[in-house]
C-alpha positions in Angstrom: 96.3 72.3 69.9 96.8 75.0 72.5 100.5 75.8 72.8 101.5 77.1 76.2 104.5 78.8 77.7 104.9 78.3 81.4 106.8 81.1 83.3 107.4 80.4 86.9 110.7 80.6 88.9 110.0 77.3 90.7 111.0 74.1 88.8 108.5 72.0 90.8 105.7 74.3 89.9 106.6 74.3 86.2 106.7 70.5 86.3 103.4 70.2 88.0 101.7 72.6 85.6 103.3 70.7 82.6 101.7 67.5 83.9 98.3 69.1 84.3 98.4 70.7 80.9 99.7 67.7 79.0 97.1 65.5 80.5 94.6 67.4 78.4 94.4 66.1 74.8 94.3 69.6 73.2 97.0 71.4 75.3 100.8 71.2 75.1 103.6 73.0 76.9 106.0 74.1 74.1 108.3 76.2 76.3 109.3 77.0 79.9 110.9 80.0 81.5 112.2 80.7 85.0 112.0 84.5 84.8 110.6 87.3 82.7 113.5 87.8 80.3 113.6 84.1 79.5 109.8 84.2 78.7 110.3 87.1 76.4 113.1 85.3 74.6 110.9 82.3 74.1 108.2 84.5 72.6 110.7 86.2 70.3 111.6 82.8 68.8 108.2 82.7 67.3 107.1 79.3 68.4 103.4 79.9 67.8 102.6 80.3 71.5 98.9 80.8 72.2 98.9 81.3 76.0 101.5 82.4 78.5 101.0 81.1 82.1 102.7 83.9 83.9 103.6 84.1 87.6 103.6 87.5 89.3 106.4 86.9 91.8 109.4 86.5 89.4 113.0 87.2 90.3 114.5 90.4 89.1 111.7 91.7 86.9 108.2 91.2 88.3 105.4 89.6 86.4 103.4 92.9 86.0 106.2 94.4 84.0 106.5 91.3 81.9 102.8 91.3 81.3 102.9 94.9 80.2 105.6 94.1 77.6 104.0 91.0 76.3 100.7 92.8 75.7 102.6 95.6 73.9 104.8 93.4 71.7 102.7 90.2 71.3 99.1 91.4 71.4 97.8 88.1 69.9 99.2 86.0 72.8 96.9 85.6 75.7 98.4 86.0 79.2 96.9 84.0 82.1 98.4 85.2 85.3 98.9 82.6 88.0 99.7 83.5 91.6 99.6 82.6 95.3 98.4 86.1 96.1 94.7 86.7 96.8 92.6 88.0 94.0 91.8 91.2 95.8 95.5 92.1 95.7 96.3 91.8 92.0 93.5 90.5 89.8 92.1 93.9 88.9 95.5 95.3 88.0 96.4 92.3 85.9 93.2 92.6 83.9 93.7 96.4 83.5 97.2 95.7 82.1 95.7 93.3 79.5 95.7 89.8 81.2 93.1 87.4 79.9 92.6 86.0 83.3 93.9 85.6 86.9 94.1 82.2 88.5 95.1 81.3 92.0 97.7 78.4 92.1 95.4 76.5 94.4 92.8 76.1 91.6 91.8 72.6 90.6 93.5 71.1 87.5 90.2 71.2 85.6 90.0 74.9 86.1 93.5 75.4 84.8 92.5 73.6 81.6 89.2 75.5 81.3 91.1 78.7 81.7 93.6 77.8 79.0 90.8 76.9 76.6 88.8 80.0 77.3 91.8 82.4 77.0 93.2 80.7 74.0 89.9 81.3 72.3 89.9 85.0 73.0 87.9 84.9 76.2 88.6 86.0 79.7 88.8 83.7 82.7 88.2 85.0 86.2 87.5 83.1 89.4 84.5 84.2 91.5 86.8 86.1 93.8 88.6 87.8 90.9 85.3 88.7 89.3 84.1 90.2 92.6 87.3 92.3 92.8 86.8 93.5 89.3 83.2 94.5 90.0 84.3 96.4 93.0 86.9 98.3 90.9 84.2 99.2 88.4 82.6 101.5 91.0 83.1 105.2 90.4 86.5 106.7 91.3 85.0 108.7 94.2 83.6 105.5 95.7 86.8 103.4 95.3 89.1 103.0 98.3 92.3 105.1 98.3 94.6 102.1 97.4 92.6 101.6 94.2 93.9 105.0 93.0 97.6 104.1 93.4 99.6 103.5 90.3 100.8 99.9 89.6 104.3 100.7 90.9 102.9 102.6 93.9 100.7 99.7 94.8 103.7 97.3 94.7 105.7 99.5 97.0 102.6 100.0 99.2 102.1 96.2 99.7 105.9 95.8 100.4 105.8 98.6 103.0 102.7 97.1 104.6 104.5 93.7 104.8 107.4 95.3 106.7 110.0 95.6 103.9 112.6 98.3 104.2 113.1 100.9 101.5 116.5 99.4 100.7 114.9 95.9 100.3 112.2 97.3 98.0 114.7 99.2 95.9 116.9 96.2 95.4 114.0 93.9 94.6 112.3 96.2 92.1 115.6 97.4 90.6 114.8 101.0 91.6 116.9 103.7 93.2 116.4 104.4 96.9 115.3 107.9 96.1 112.7 106.7 93.6 111.3 104.3 96.2 111.2 107.2 98.7 109.3 109.2 96.2 106.7 106.4 95.8 106.4 106.2 99.6 105.7 109.9 99.9 103.0 109.6 97.2 101.5 106.6 99.0 101.4 108.4 102.3 99.7 111.4 100.7 97.1 109.3 98.8 96.3 107.1 101.8 96.4 110.1 104.1 98.8 108.1 106.3 101.6 109.5 108.4 104.0 106.6 108.6 104.6 103.0 107.7 102.6 101.7 110.7 99.5 103.5 109.4 100.2 102.0 105.9 100.3 98.5 107.4 97.1 99.2 109.4 95.4 100.4 106.2 96.4 97.2 104.4 95.1 95.0 107.3 91.9 96.9 107.5 91.2 96.4 103.8 92.4 92.8 103.9 95.1 93.3 101.4 97.7 91.1 103.1 95.6 88.0 103.6 98.2 85.3 103.9 100.6 86.9 101.5 103.3 89.6 101.3 104.1 91.8 98.3 105.7 89.9 95.3 109.3 91.0 95.6 
């Protein structure tokens, strides 16, 4: 039996995922969480969880931070990231942080179950789009686009700026000081060789990094 923890801040999404998972004879949802701290508390209880279905866009503490802590403190637990954000935005970074897979929420129920089985068995599950993004990231550093060389936090701020968020909004959403966010913005401008937020947005559009989605804040 594959024991699953579902972490998503929308109750309807959790309910739908529970139904999909429990329709499979070898899968069972043993815990739910609406945010990162709640997911970590469930793991600390030691309920024998095999896979965490983890959303990126969580309130307060984002899924990337939670993913990082789970991999550090519970290395035997597989993390399957689920998101509405396109694979080219976050799939590579999630895998680099230790995720066992990245799945778009629009995936068919059969793919969710296949992903759970594969990751619970120690494998990695990537959609074709996520695999393509990972292959692109495997190119040498000199060949990679500038945004691929941003740190995880810089990348989050970059997407938020490109989506039109203010520095104050970003600071509040990421629980950072305004000066820290300003520092990240300065680094982003330097690495992208941009002069202002408009050029950051144009860069994101040119590289198709905002396809139908804003940054997960």
